[in-house]
C-alpha positions, 0 to 999 in steps of 0.5 A: 149468368156469371160475372168475369170481373165481379169486383167491378160491381163495387163501382155501383156504389158510385151511383148514389154519389153521381145522382147527388152531383146531378141534383146539385148541378141542377140546383146551381143551374137554377140559382144561376138563372135566377140572377138573370131574371124570372126562371119561368120566363126563361123556361119559355124558350122554345124547344123541339122536344120539351117533354123529353128535356125534363130533369128526371128523363135526363138524370135517368139517361145519365144514370143508365149510361153509368150503370150499363158501362159498369156492368160491361166492365164486370164482363157478364157471361151467359152459360150455354150448353151442357156442363163438362169437365175442365181439362187438367182439373181432375184425377180419377182412380177406378177400382174394379172388383174382379172377384168370383161373385162378379161373374153372376149374370144379373144383367141378362147375359151380362155379368156384374163385372161386364156391366162394371167394365162397360160403365167404366169405359163409357166414362172415359170420353167425359174424362178427356184431358184429365188423368185416370188410373185403374186398380183391380182387386179381389182378395188382393189388389193390382195396379193395372194402370197408373194415372194417365191421360192416354185414355185410348190405351186405358180403354184397351186395358179395360177391354182386353186385360181385365177379367174376373178371377184375374187375381187368384186370391179369393174374396173382395178386399175393398179396404186394400183396394182403396189403400192401393188407389190412394198410392196412385194420387200424388201428394200436394196435387192441385187437382181434385181427386176422385175414386170410382168403386165398382163392386157388389160389396163383397161379404159386407163384413170388412172393417173400413173405418180406418181407411175411410178416415184416412181418405176423408182427411185427404179430401178424396171423394169416393163414388160407389156403384153397386153391381148386382141385385138384392136377390141371390144369384148363381155364378155360372162357370164357362170353359176355355171355349166359353161354353157353359159348364154349370154353376159354382158349387161349394160342398156340393151346394150351388153358391149364390151371391147378392149385392151388399149395399151397406159397405158401399153406402158406408164408403160413400157417406164417410168420404162425401161421395155418392152411392148408386145402385146399378139396376138397369145399367144406365144409372151412371149416365152423366155421372161426371156432370154432377157437381155432387160427384166432381165438385167444382171441376165442371164448366160450361161454354159461355157467351160474353155479353159486355158488348150488349151493356156497353152498347146500351150505355153508349146509346143512353149517353148519345140520346142524352147528348141529343136531348140537351142540344135540341 
């Protein structure tokens, strides 16, 4: 439960004072009656509900009235349904590794890159109302899309324009990709800023300390998603007709590649992000509904309950009024 106006709870400090005033009122009433005779004789006046006209019952009803009205003023709200991102609260830059090693088919007939691309596309519906940009990288980086709220166009770009070896520079320069992604974020923005890095970790020997220090100073969180398996995998090659023509070789030896988790874990830790190793492909489900990932940009549907408390307060006061008049 959340209070819409928690400042109203300061009025609860008035309850002890109200209780003291009620006690003082009863004492003055008793003193006034003693002037007219014996109070025990005056109290023998017949009443329809004598058991309910005791001091503690009347005091409880009055205090309950004040308490309920104060809680109604605080506007209590009950959160219902699944959490979701608030529109206009988040800027996200997706960094997609399209180096040759991402062509390794660690997910059945699906390559690391295809798995990463499908995961990126599956996250777009949760980002409606927020801005998303895309960077692809291998040995160098390329801005596929600046921050935009047109996620349908972004989905088309991911599906049709992005492919492995789309940048003809070998390797995986993760540091440059992060630096390119930083350029997409506007300075002084009030939105929370997040990067999603899809990669197999490259060769795992790249110095990252300098760029990660810069990212941390700007308060940008990086969530890293590790694609591939720890066991070495071969990299298949296909011709223009998508027919298999063999495995990638170097010096007449078949090249193998595996997931390097260390740099991805380092990136996540240094920026306050999260590292996810993608084994089956569903580890990223509900990724954008985790507070550890998107911070305080989450919200939920709320049911307002002030009517209930207001009704309780008015009901208690109504019962009190009836009791003193019966």
